[in-house]
BAMISE-61854 format. One line per field, with one value per residue (C-alpha): x, y, z. Coordinates in pm, whole numbers, plus 50000, padded with zeros to 5 digits. Each point is the difference from the previous one (the first is absolute). Last residue first. Example, Ala and Ser with C-alpha at 12.3 -4.5 7.8 and 13.67 -1.06 7.14 Angstrom:
px: 51367|49863
py: 49894|49656
pz: 50714|50066
***
This chain:
px: 71336|49679|50089|49882|50287|50078|50020|50191|50221|50026|50070|50276|50201|50011|50413|49886|50061|49859|49686|49972|50014|49767|49758|50031|49946|49686|49850|50040|49822|49732|49989|49929|49713|49848|50035|49859|49697|49894|50100|49746|49728|50010|49799|50071|50015|49821|50097|50335|50179|49785|50164|50379|49895|49829|50280|50252|49738|50059|50389|50060|49761|50189|50354|49834|49897|50355|50170|49726|50066|49739|50165|50062|50181|50028|49780|49791|50162|49831|50078|49989|49684|49814|49804|49821|49824|49634|50172|49939|50354|50067|49955|50088|50329|50073|50295|49824|49751|49649|49824|50072|49899|49661|50070|50217|49744|49778|50206|49943|49607|49937|49789|50240|50079|50272|49929|49814|49884|50180|50279|50385|50130|50228|49734|49943|50330|50057|49685|50081|50328|50316|50273|50217|50133|49767|49678|50070|50108|49683|49797|50183|50006|49609|49957|50170|49791|49687|50138|50070|49687|49830|50188|49897|49638|49978|50167|49755|49716|50099|49979|49635|49949|50260|50287|49983|49971|50361|50126|49902|50148|50299|49977|49973|50273|50243|49892|50062|50339|50064|49893|50205|50318|49921|49989|50326|50164|49935|50267|50263|49926|49767|50114|49704|49693|49851|49609|50010|49952|49687|50158|50017|50323|50223|50288|49987|49963|50308|50240|50274|49853|49777|49995|49884|49650|49812|49667|50225|49792|50074|50349|50126|50354|50186|50163|50360
py: 25415|49756|49661|49909|49768|50196|50345|49853|49863|50322|50188|49763|50021|49724|49848|49725|49710|50220|50046|49630|49912|50253|49910|49616|50112|50194|49713|49762|50258|49964|49662|49993|50226|49806|49669|50166|50116|49655|49863|50248|49947|49655|50052|50023|50379|50167|50377|49990|49964|50198|50352|49835|49759|50284|50196|49719|49966|50370|49986|49697|50114|50367|49794|49771|50298|50184|49652|50012|50349|50198|50192|50358|50252|50337|50306|49994|49801|49624|49805|49628|49831|49849|50294|49981|49654|50113|50103|50398|50080|49686|50067|50365|49869|49882|49743|49668|50075|49852|49715|49726|50245|49868|49622|50096|50096|49746|49673|49958|50071|49934|50294|50106|49633|49737|49668|49684|50189|50122|50124|49996|50163|49837|49951|50339|50111|49889|50143|50317|50021|49904|50284|49756|50216|50291|49847|49649|50188|50194|49699|49843|50264|50061|49632|49991|50303|49814|49686|50213|50182|49675|49853|50310|49972|49645|49991|50251|49798|49654|50002|49908|49835|49704|50038|49751|50299|50150|49651|50056|50341|49853|49704|50223|50219|49712|49877|50349|50013|49622|50084|50323|49799|49760|50261|50161|49662|49897|50113|50022|49646|49867|49639|49765|49845|50333|49884|49802|50355|49941|49664|49615|50022|50329|49817|49743|50209|50199|49723|50165|49941|49702|50076|50336|49873|50347|50110|50099|50055|49646|50088|50352|49896|50299|49934|50109
pz: 54409|50033|49879|49648|49916|49720|50158|50320|49766|49799|50362|50094|49683|49755|50009|49788|50252|50263|49795|49949|50334|50132|49718|50111|50370|49888|49815|50273|50207|49733|50022|50360|50014|49690|50233|50287|49803|49862|50380|50183|49714|50039|50349|50367|50009|49718|50009|50134|49658|49812|50006|49953|49763|49783|50049|49870|49682|49899|50072|49797|49713|50006|49967|49713|49828|49992|49880|49698|49878|49800|49768|49990|49781|50177|49901|50330|50256|50105|50289|50015|50027|50274|50096|49620|50163|49856|49685|49918|49926|49818|49652|50016|50133|49674|49935|50120|49768|50171|49818|50243|50308|50018|50000|50284|50235|49912|50039|50353|50024|49665|49808|49756|49907|50052|49941|50125|50344|50282|49789|49979|49718|49747|49755|49983|49927|49658|49863|50167|49825|50139|49973|50221|50239|50045|49894|50171|50307|50009|49990|50277|50219|49984|50031|50307|50134|49905|50187|50310|49992|50003|50275|50209|49920|50058|50308|50160|49815|50143|50367|50046|49704|50120|49722|49675|49780|50124|49914|49639|49975|50144|49738|49691|50112|50052|49650|49832|50183|49888|49647|49938|50120|49760|49718|50126|50015|49633|49794|50258|50094|50274|50130|49871|50181|50104|49921|50354|50163|50168|50151|49872|49894|50073|50131|49757|49687|50190|49991|50214|50269|50043|50399|49965|49922|49985|50150|50306|50307|50124|50073|49944|49897|49870|49682|49977
***
């Protein structure tokens, strides 16, 4: 069911099911046909990139006195999204750097090694996903799945995703009370709530797959 959010919605759901009329006159006007299996992945990517770009633009419009902490937090969030996206494309789709670069969200016109948002992801594009040595001195090595000397290793996008969730949640918990009565409170609160939802999903999946309590806690980043 479609939830009616009144004037907060950009889409004209009264025109359902004519998608071209639903999106007409909105930033999503380009989405005027029902996605097919062939193009749905690409359209999802465009929507994700559009969302992040608009989020970053909204941050830049905040009053100067409250912008810096929000900008730092959102920048870290987008950097992490780019890193995970790049790793997934490398591991699951075997994409080459030149294929991944246009898919990264950047502050500038395109991803570069010095870009605020895409720079960290740009710098890992040449790394071998099967080589621990390539990643061991990485700035974000604490996000990596464990490595045992002599064992075959490959970077695990799912592990990195969970580690990022935990990292951002810790940041949000630490910063939640730092700037009362500003947008920073809302940003960190939403991050905290998102992680709570992730934990609920992890617990539900664990029960479904009969995963042990200790394994669930380890994956969720909950202290034993």
